[in-house]
TORKOL-4160 file (C-alpha; in steps of 0.2 Angstrom, whole numbers, padded with zeros to 4 digits, m for minus):
267
<pt num="1" X="m0110" Y="0139" Z="0148"/>
<pt num="2" X="m0103" Y="0133" Z="0131"/>
<pt num="3" X="m0114" Y="0138" Z="0117"/>
<pt num="4" X="m0115" Y="0124" Z="0103"/>
<pt num="5" X="m0121" Y="0125" Z="0085"/>
<pt num="6" X="m0127" Y="0108" Z="0078"/>
<pt num="7" X="m0126" Y="0105" Z="0059"/>
<pt num="8" X="m0138" Y="0093" Z="0052"/>
<pt num="9" X="m0150" Y="0097" Z="0066"/>
<pt num="10" X="m0165" Y="0088" Z="0059"/>
<pt num="11" X="m0156" Y="0072" Z="0055"/>
<pt num="12" X="m0154" Y="0056" Z="0065"/>
<pt num="13" X="m0137" Y="0061" Z="0073"/>
<pt num="14" X="m0142" Y="0080" Z="0074"/>
<pt num="15" X="m0158" Y="0076" Z="0084"/>
<pt num="16" X="m0148" Y="0065" Z="0096"/>
<pt num="17" X="m0135" Y="0077" Z="0099"/>
<pt num="18" X="m0147" Y="0091" Z="0103"/>
<pt num="19" X="m0155" Y="0079" Z="0116"/>
<pt num="20" X="m0138" Y="0075" Z="0124"/>
<pt num="21" X="m0134" Y="0094" Z="0124"/>
<pt num="22" X="m0151" Y="0097" Z="0133"/>
<pt num="23" X="m0147" Y="0083" Z="0146"/>
<pt num="24" X="m0129" Y="0089" Z="0149"/>
<pt num="25" X="m0124" Y="0103" Z="0161"/>
<pt num="26" X="m0112" Y="0116" Z="0155"/>
<pt num="27" X="m0118" Y="0117" Z="0137"/>
<pt num="28" X="m0133" Y="0123" Z="0128"/>
<pt num="29" X="m0139" Y="0124" Z="0110"/>
<pt num="30" X="m0136" Y="0141" Z="0102"/>
<pt num="31" X="m0140" Y="0137" Z="0084"/>
<pt num="32" X="m0147" Y="0123" Z="0073"/>
<pt num="33" X="m0142" Y="0122" Z="0055"/>
<pt num="34" X="m0149" Y="0112" Z="0040"/>
<pt num="35" X="m0147" Y="0111" Z="0022"/>
<pt num="36" X="m0155" Y="0124" Z="0011"/>
<pt num="37" X="m0174" Y="0121" Z="0008"/>
<pt num="38" X="m0175" Y="0107" Z="0021"/>
<pt num="39" X="m0193" Y="0104" Z="0027"/>
<pt num="40" X="m0188" Y="0108" Z="0046"/>
<pt num="41" X="m0181" Y="0125" Z="0042"/>
<pt num="42" X="m0190" Y="0138" Z="0053"/>
<pt num="43" X="m0196" Y="0125" Z="0066"/>
<pt num="44" X="m0190" Y="0125" Z="0084"/>
<pt num="45" X="m0175" Y="0113" Z="0085"/>
<pt num="46" X="m0180" Y="0107" Z="0102"/>
<pt num="47" X="m0197" Y="0101" Z="0096"/>
<pt num="48" X="m0189" Y="0093" Z="0081"/>
<pt num="49" X="m0177" Y="0084" Z="0093"/>
<pt num="50" X="m0191" Y="0079" Z="0105"/>
<pt num="51" X="m0185" Y="0088" Z="0120"/>
<pt num="52" X="m0198" Y="0102" Z="0120"/>
<pt num="53" X="m0196" Y="0120" Z="0114"/>
<pt num="54" X="m0179" Y="0128" Z="0116"/>
<pt num="55" X="m0182" Y="0144" Z="0107"/>
<pt num="56" X="m0169" Y="0140" Z="0094"/>
<pt num="57" X="m0175" Y="0140" Z="0076"/>
<pt num="58" X="m0168" Y="0128" Z="0063"/>
<pt num="59" X="m0160" Y="0139" Z="0049"/>
<pt num="60" X="m0151" Y="0135" Z="0032"/>
<pt num="61" X="m0141" Y="0151" Z="0033"/>
<pt num="62" X="m0124" Y="0148" Z="0041"/>
<pt num="63" X="m0121" Y="0167" Z="0044"/>
<pt num="64" X="m0136" Y="0168" Z="0055"/>
<pt num="65" X="m0130" Y="0156" Z="0068"/>
<pt num="66" X="m0111" Y="0155" Z="0068"/>
<pt num="67" X="m0106" Y="0171" Z="0077"/>
<pt num="68" X="m0115" Y="0166" Z="0094"/>
<pt num="69" X="m0107" Y="0148" Z="0094"/>
<pt num="70" X="m0092" Y="0143" Z="0104"/>
<pt num="71" X="m0091" Y="0126" Z="0095"/>
<pt num="72" X="m0098" Y="0118" Z="0080"/>
<pt num="73" X="m0104" Y="0100" Z="0080"/>
<pt num="74" X="m0105" Y="0093" Z="0062"/>
<pt num="75" X="m0111" Y="0075" Z="0058"/>
<pt num="76" X="m0118" Y="0078" Z="0040"/>
<pt num="77" X="m0111" Y="0075" Z="0023"/>
<pt num="78" X="m0094" Y="0078" Z="0015"/>
<pt num="79" X="m0100" Y="0093" Z="0005"/>
<pt num="80" X="m0110" Y="0101" Z="0019"/>
<pt num="81" X="m0095" Y="0098" Z="0031"/>
<pt num="82" X="m0083" Y="0107" Z="0018"/>
<pt num="83" X="m0095" Y="0122" Z="0018"/>
<pt num="84" X="m0095" Y="0122" Z="0037"/>
<pt num="85" X="m0076" Y="0121" Z="0039"/>
<pt num="86" X="m0074" Y="0135" Z="0027"/>
<pt num="87" X="m0086" Y="0146" Z="0037"/>
<pt num="88" X="m0077" Y="0140" Z="0053"/>
<pt num="89" X="m0060" Y="0146" Z="0046"/>
<pt num="90" X="m0068" Y="0163" Z="0042"/>
<pt num="91" X="m0074" Y="0165" Z="0060"/>
<pt num="92" X="m0060" Y="0155" Z="0068"/>
<pt num="93" X="m0073" Y="0143" Z="0077"/>
<pt num="94" X="m0068" Y="0126" Z="0085"/>
<pt num="95" X="m0077" Y="0111" Z="0078"/>
<pt num="96" X="m0081" Y="0093" Z="0082"/>
<pt num="97" X="m0082" Y="0083" Z="0066"/>
<pt num="98" X="m0090" Y="0066" Z="0064"/>
<pt num="99" X="m0093" Y="0065" Z="0046"/>
<pt num="100" X="m0085" Y="0050" Z="0037"/>
<pt num="101" X="m0079" Y="0047" Z="0019"/>
<pt num="102" X="m0071" Y="0064" Z="0018"/>
<pt num="103" X="m0061" Y="0068" Z="0002"/>
<pt num="104" X="m0043" Y="0074" Z="0003"/>
<pt num="105" X="m0048" Y="0092" Z="m0001"/>
<pt num="106" X="m0060" Y="0093" Z="0014"/>
<pt num="107" X="m0046" Y="0085" Z="0026"/>
<pt num="108" X="m0034" Y="0098" Z="0019"/>
<pt num="109" X="m0047" Y="0112" Z="0024"/>
<pt num="110" X="m0049" Y="0104" Z="0041"/>
<pt num="111" X="m0030" Y="0104" Z="0044"/>
<pt num="112" X="m0030" Y="0123" Z="0040"/>
<pt num="113" X="m0044" Y="0126" Z="0052"/>
<pt num="114" X="m0034" Y="0117" Z="0065"/>
<pt num="115" X="m0020" Y="0129" Z="0063"/>
<pt num="116" X="m0033" Y="0143" Z="0070"/>
<pt num="117" X="m0043" Y="0133" Z="0082"/>
<pt num="118" X="m0045" Y="0117" Z="0091"/>
<pt num="119" X="m0054" Y="0103" Z="0080"/>
<pt num="120" X="m0059" Y="0086" Z="0085"/>
<pt num="121" X="m0061" Y="0074" Z="0071"/>
<pt num="122" X="m0065" Y="0056" Z="0073"/>
<pt num="123" X="m0075" Y="0043" Z="0062"/>
<pt num="124" X="m0082" Y="0036" Z="0078"/>
<pt num="125" X="m0085" Y="0045" Z="0095"/>
<pt num="126" X="m0090" Y="0031" Z="0106"/>
<pt num="127" X="m0079" Y="0028" Z="0121"/>
<pt num="128" X="m0079" Y="0009" Z="0118"/>
<pt num="129" X="m0073" Y="0011" Z="0100"/>
<pt num="130" X="m0059" Y="0023" Z="0104"/>
<pt num="131" X="m0053" Y="0011" Z="0118"/>
<pt num="132" X="m0051" Y="m0002" Z="0104"/>
<pt num="133" X="m0042" Y="0011" Z="0094"/>
<pt num="134" X="m0029" Y="0012" Z="0108"/>
<pt num="135" X="m0029" Y="m0007" Z="0112"/>
<pt num="136" X="m0028" Y="m0015" Z="0094"/>
<pt num="137" X="m0010" Y="m0009" Z="0090"/>
<pt num="138" X="m0004" Y="m0018" Z="0106"/>
<pt num="139" X="m0013" Y="m0034" Z="0102"/>
<pt num="140" X="m0006" Y="m0034" Z="0084"/>
<pt num="141" X="0011" Y="m0031" Z="0090"/>
<pt num="142" X="0011" Y="m0045" Z="0103"/>
<pt num="143" X="0003" Y="m0058" Z="0092"/>
<pt num="144" X="0015" Y="m0054" Z="0077"/>
<pt num="145" X="0014" Y="m0057" Z="0059"/>
<pt num="146" X="0009" Y="m0076" Z="0061"/>
<pt num="147" X="m0009" Y="m0070" Z="0065"/>
<pt num="148" X="m0019" Y="m0064" Z="0050"/>
<pt num="149" X="m0030" Y="m0049" Z="0053"/>
<pt num="150" X="m0048" Y="m0047" Z="0046"/>
<pt num="151" X="m0060" Y="m0033" Z="0049"/>
<pt num="152" X="m0079" Y="m0036" Z="0047"/>
<pt num="153" X="m0091" Y="m0021" Z="0049"/>
<pt num="154" X="m0110" Y="m0021" Z="0048"/>
<pt num="155" X="m0122" Y="m0006" Z="0047"/>
<pt num="156" X="m0140" Y="m0002" Z="0042"/>
<pt num="157" X="m0146" Y="m0002" Z="0024"/>
<pt num="158" X="m0146" Y="0017" Z="0023"/>
<pt num="159" X="m0127" Y="0020" Z="0026"/>
<pt num="160" X="m0120" Y="0027" Z="0010"/>
<pt num="161" X="m0101" Y="0024" Z="0012"/>
<pt num="162" X="m0092" Y="0008" Z="0013"/>
<pt num="163" X="m0081" Y="0002" Z="0022"/>
<pt num="164" X="m0086" Y="0013" Z="0037"/>
<pt num="165" X="m0074" Y="0026" Z="0043"/>
<pt num="166" X="m0072" Y="0016" Z="0059"/>
<pt num="167" X="m0066" Y="0001" Z="0050"/>
<pt num="168" X="m0054" Y="0011" Z="0040"/>
<pt num="169" X="m0047" Y="0019" Z="0056"/>
<pt num="170" X="m0045" Y="0002" Z="0063"/>
<pt num="171" X="m0035" Y="m0004" Z="0048"/>
<pt num="172" X="m0024" Y="0011" Z="0049"/>
<pt num="173" X="m0019" Y="0009" Z="0067"/>
<pt num="174" X="m0016" Y="m0010" Z="0064"/>
<pt num="175" X="m0006" Y="m0007" Z="0048"/>
<pt num="176" X="0005" Y="0006" Z="0058"/>
<pt num="177" X="0007" Y="m0006" Z="0072"/>
<pt num="178" X="0013" Y="m0020" Z="0060"/>
<pt num="179" X="0024" Y="m0007" Z="0050"/>
<pt num="180" X="0013" Y="m0010" Z="0034"/>
<pt num="181" X="0008" Y="0002" Z="0020"/>
<pt num="182" X="m0011" Y="0001" Z="0021"/>
<pt num="183" X="m0013" Y="0007" Z="0003"/>
<pt num="184" X="m0003" Y="m0009" Z="m0002"/>
<pt num="185" X="m0009" Y="m0021" Z="0012"/>
<pt num="186" X="m0028" Y="m0017" Z="0012"/>
<pt num="187" X="m0040" Y="m0029" Z="0003"/>
<pt num="188" X="m0059" Y="m0025" Z="0002"/>
<pt num="189" X="m0068" Y="m0041" Z="0002"/>
<pt num="190" X="m0064" Y="m0056" Z="m0009"/>
<pt num="191" X="m0072" Y="m0062" Z="m0026"/>
<pt num="192" X="m0067" Y="m0075" Z="m0039"/>
<pt num="193" X="m0050" Y="m0083" Z="m0037"/>
<pt num="194" X="m0039" Y="m0071" Z="m0027"/>
<pt num="195" X="m0027" Y="m0084" Z="m0023"/>
<pt num="196" X="m0020" Y="m0089" Z="m0006"/>
<pt num="197" X="m0020" Y="m0076" Z="0008"/>
<pt num="198" X="m0004" Y="m0066" Z="0010"/>
<pt num="199" X="0003" Y="m0063" Z="0027"/>
<pt num="200" X="0004" Y="m0044" Z="0025"/>
<pt num="201" X="m0015" Y="m0042" Z="0020"/>
<pt num="202" X="m0028" Y="m0033" Z="0031"/>
<pt num="203" X="m0045" Y="m0037" Z="0023"/>
<pt num="204" X="m0060" Y="m0026" Z="0027"/>
<pt num="205" X="m0078" Y="m0033" Z="0024"/>
<pt num="206" X="m0093" Y="m0022" Z="0024"/>
<pt num="207" X="m0111" Y="m0029" Z="0028"/>
<pt num="208" X="m0126" Y="m0018" Z="0025"/>
<pt num="209" X="m0144" Y="m0023" Z="0030"/>
<pt num="210" X="m0159" Y="m0019" Z="0041"/>
<pt num="211" X="m0157" Y="m0006" Z="0055"/>
<pt num="212" X="m0140" Y="m0012" Z="0062"/>
<pt num="213" X="m0133" Y="0004" Z="0071"/>
<pt num="214" X="m0115" Y="m0002" Z="0070"/>
<pt num="215" X="m0104" Y="m0017" Z="0073"/>
<pt num="216" X="m0086" Y="m0019" Z="0071"/>
<pt num="217" X="m0076" Y="m0035" Z="0073"/>
<pt num="218" X="m0057" Y="m0037" Z="0072"/>
<pt num="219" X="m0052" Y="m0055" Z="0069"/>
<pt num="220" X="m0034" Y="m0061" Z="0073"/>
<pt num="221" X="m0033" Y="m0078" Z="0066"/>
<pt num="222" X="m0018" Y="m0089" Z="0070"/>
<pt num="223" X="m0014" Y="m0107" Z="0065"/>
<pt num="224" X="m0020" Y="m0115" Z="0082"/>
<pt num="225" X="m0032" Y="m0101" Z="0089"/>
<pt num="226" X="m0042" Y="m0086" Z="0084"/>
<pt num="227" X="m0045" Y="m0070" Z="0094"/>
<pt num="228" X="m0061" Y="m0059" Z="0090"/>
<pt num="229" X="m0064" Y="m0042" Z="0097"/>
<pt num="230" X="m0081" Y="m0035" Z="0094"/>
<pt num="231" X="m0089" Y="m0018" Z="0097"/>
<pt num="232" X="m0108" Y="m0017" Z="0095"/>
<pt num="233" X="m0117" Y="0000" Z="0096"/>
<pt num="234" X="m0134" Y="m0002" Z="0104"/>
<pt num="235" X="m0139" Y="0016" Z="0101"/>
<pt num="236" X="m0133" Y="0031" Z="0091"/>
<pt num="237" X="m0134" Y="0040" Z="0108"/>
<pt num="238" X="m0116" Y="0033" Z="0112"/>
<pt num="239" X="m0109" Y="0043" Z="0097"/>
<pt num="240" X="m0119" Y="0059" Z="0102"/>
<pt num="241" X="m0113" Y="0058" Z="0120"/>
<pt num="242" X="m0095" Y="0057" Z="0114"/>
<pt num="243" X="m0098" Y="0072" Z="0102"/>
<pt num="244" X="m0104" Y="0083" Z="0116"/>
<pt num="245" X="m0090" Y="0078" Z="0127"/>
<pt num="246" X="m0078" Y="0083" Z="0113"/>
<pt num="247" X="m0087" Y="0099" Z="0111"/>
<pt num="248" X="m0085" Y="0103" Z="0129"/>
<pt num="249" X="m0066" Y="0099" Z="0127"/>
<pt num="250" X="m0063" Y="0110" Z="0112"/>
<pt num="251" X="m0073" Y="0125" Z="0119"/>
<pt num="252" X="m0063" Y="0125" Z="0135"/>
<pt num="253" X="m0046" Y="0120" Z="0128"/>
<pt num="254" X="m0043" Y="0135" Z="0117"/>
<pt num="255" X="m0027" Y="0128" Z="0110"/>
<pt num="256" X="m0027" Y="0126" Z="0091"/>
<pt num="257" X="m0024" Y="0109" Z="0084"/>
<pt num="258" X="m0031" Y="0093" Z="0077"/>
<pt num="259" X="m0037" Y="0081" Z="0090"/>
<pt num="260" X="m0046" Y="0064" Z="0091"/>
<pt num="261" X="m0055" Y="0056" Z="0104"/>
<pt num="262" X="m0039" Y="0049" Z="0112"/>
<pt num="263" X="m0035" Y="0066" Z="0119"/>
<pt num="264" X="m0053" Y="0069" Z="0125"/>
<pt num="265" X="m0053" Y="0052" Z="0134"/>
<pt num="266" X="m0036" Y="0053" Z="0141"/>
<pt num="267" X="m0030" Y="0037" Z="0132"/>
């Protein structure tokens, strides 16, 4: 039985991950972590997640819960993820990381951890989105430079970062397929008089409003036709299911390295 520590256990994603762990054979909740002083500290994580008592109290002390965990699942904030990665380095613990907008210093620490233990890092852990990550480069290569690429993403009003990590990853794989330097090719929305669109641009547009869970559209626009590929998440549970699948992979794989969902899904 794989024992999992869930970070951000009282948050939207944390609660869903605990629900999926409860419903999945071969894995169980061994620890639940929240930020210091959180109102749910001391409560039963199962009750907070809505699955009934699990006998696992939410704590804000990493050292109380990290030893018994075989894998750590982290969907929190860049600062909280950094602290968790440093603790995982100390204890050589595998991690599944879904936090987005990570600064370079945190990415560097994740790579150090991956030298000691298996780590899965992905901005989006749904099966459908990761299938798109695999398919988009093929489409871009077949269509060629005569088709302009635009990415439109939409999320709920509470999302803090923009553009989404998923949209950035889509832009990265498309730029690589086209042989472009994304730092030079990327455009983030348009305003004023930006001039005519250049062939080498990849533009990303971010929409925020309401309770949109997550929508991503990649538009390939040619002179005589347009192809649009859209993924819509109907529930955050799709991300939680992918995270638990990744947790089972790293706990059983036991080979240090930095992985993404491509390896977990066999793409």
